[in-house]
N, C-alpha and C positions, 0 to 999 in steps of 0.2 A: 410454305406456311407451317409452323410447328403445330403439332396436335394439341388439342385442349386437354390439359392434365388435371384441372381442378374438378372436384366432385361437386354436385349441387349442394351438398351439405356444407362444404368449405366456403362456397360462394355465399350461401345464406348467412353463415357466421361472420363473414367479412362485412356484408351489408348491415347486419345487426350491430356490429361493433362500430361502424361508421355513424350509425344513427344514435348510438348511445352517447349522450352529452357528457357523461361522467368519464368515459374512456377517451382520453386525449393522447393515446399512444401513436395515433396516426400523424400527429404534428411533427414537422421537421424544423429544426432551427438552423441546421446547416445541411448541405447535401449529404445524404446518407446517415445523418445523425438522428436517431430516434431518442426522444427523451421521455421519461415518465411524466405522468400528469402533475405531480407535485412540483417538479422542476419547471414545467411550462407555466403553471399557475404563479409560481414565485417570480419568474421572469416577467410575466405580464403585469403583476402587481408592482414590481420594481419599475418597469417602464412607465406605468401610470403615475407612480409617485414622482419620478424624475420629471415627467412632463408637467405635472401640477406644480412642482417646485419652480421649474423654469417659467411657467406661465405667471406664477405669483411674483417672481423676481422681475419679470418684464412689466407687470402691472405696477409694482413699486417704483421702478425706474420712470415710467411714464407719469405717474402721479407726482413724483418728486420734481420732474421737469416742469410739469404744469404749475406746481406750487411756486417754483422759482420764477416762472413767467408771470404769474399773477402778482408777484411782489411789486412789479413796476406799475401796476394799475393804480389809478387814483382811489383814494379812500372815499367812502360815501360823502357826498357834498363837496368834493374837491374836483370833480370832472369839469371839463370845459363848459358843458351845457349847464351844470349846476352853478358855476361861477357867473355865467351869463344871466341865468334866472335871478340870482342874488343881486346883480348889478342893475337890473331893470326896475324902474319904479312903476307902481300901478297907475294906469291911465296915461302914461307918457308914450308918445310915438317916437321911435328911434330907427335909424338906418342900421344895416348890418355892421358897418365900420364903427359906428358909434357904440354899439353893444360890445363889440370886440375890444375897443379901446377902454371902455369902462370896466370890463372884466379883466383887463390886463393881459390880453391874449394877442399874439402876433396876428397879422392880417390873414395868414393862411387858415386860422381857426374860425374865420367868419362863416365858413360853410356849415358849421354846426347849427346855425340858425335854421337853415333849410333841412339839413340832415336829421336833426333831432327835435329841436323846439317846435318847428312847424308841423312835422309829421306826427308828433305826439299830441298835437292840439294845445300846446302850452302858450303859443303866441298866434295872433292873427295878422294877416298881411293885407295891405291896401296899396294902391298906386299913390305915389307922392304927387299932389297937385302942383308943387313947386318945381317938379322936374321938367326942364326945358330941353332935354336931349343931352347927349354926351358932349363934353367940352373937347375942343381940339387942343393939341399941345401948346399952341400959342396963347390961348386963353388961360390955360393953367399956369404958364410961365408969367403971364401978366398979373397973376394973383387971383384969378377966378377960382372960387371954391365950388366943386361939383356937388350937386344935390343928388341924394340917393334916389333911385328909381322907385323903390318900394320902402314902405315904412312898416314897422312891427310894433305890436302892443301886447301886453300880457292878457290872456283870457282868464275866465274864472277858474278853470282847471289849472292854469299856470300859477295863479295866485295861491291856490291850495297846495300845489307842489312846492312852491317857494316858501310857504309857511312851515312845511315839514322839514326843510333843509337845516342841517346844523349850522350854527353861526360861526 
């Protein structure tokens, strides 16, 4: 083991220099390359600036993509639920299929009655007293018209929301 050659004064100066925040000469950018404080500060500032520019560019890209995605959304009053509300008349009991047909929506859009209208409290749901069970295919082919199991009617809240929709 080599003999210890540093004096206590030299060790104290090294510790003091490491604790001094203004003295950045101990920083290495590459192996064996000591740079003065102003070079290190300039490099750090440049890295922060580049990182901020990249972050801003990424944010702009994401916002632009979100704007293009939102262009395909329905305008206020044009969504499926809004068209269903507009099609329903106050006090009238209707089945899901009837509401969808009146609103001009394909049958896969019937689920909006449960998913939106009923959950938001815009319609109320009751069992249909005329429902006699599901028809088998032979009855349907013979001309039997199936009755809906549940009927829906606008509530007071649904009437208020309907009144606020654009025509």
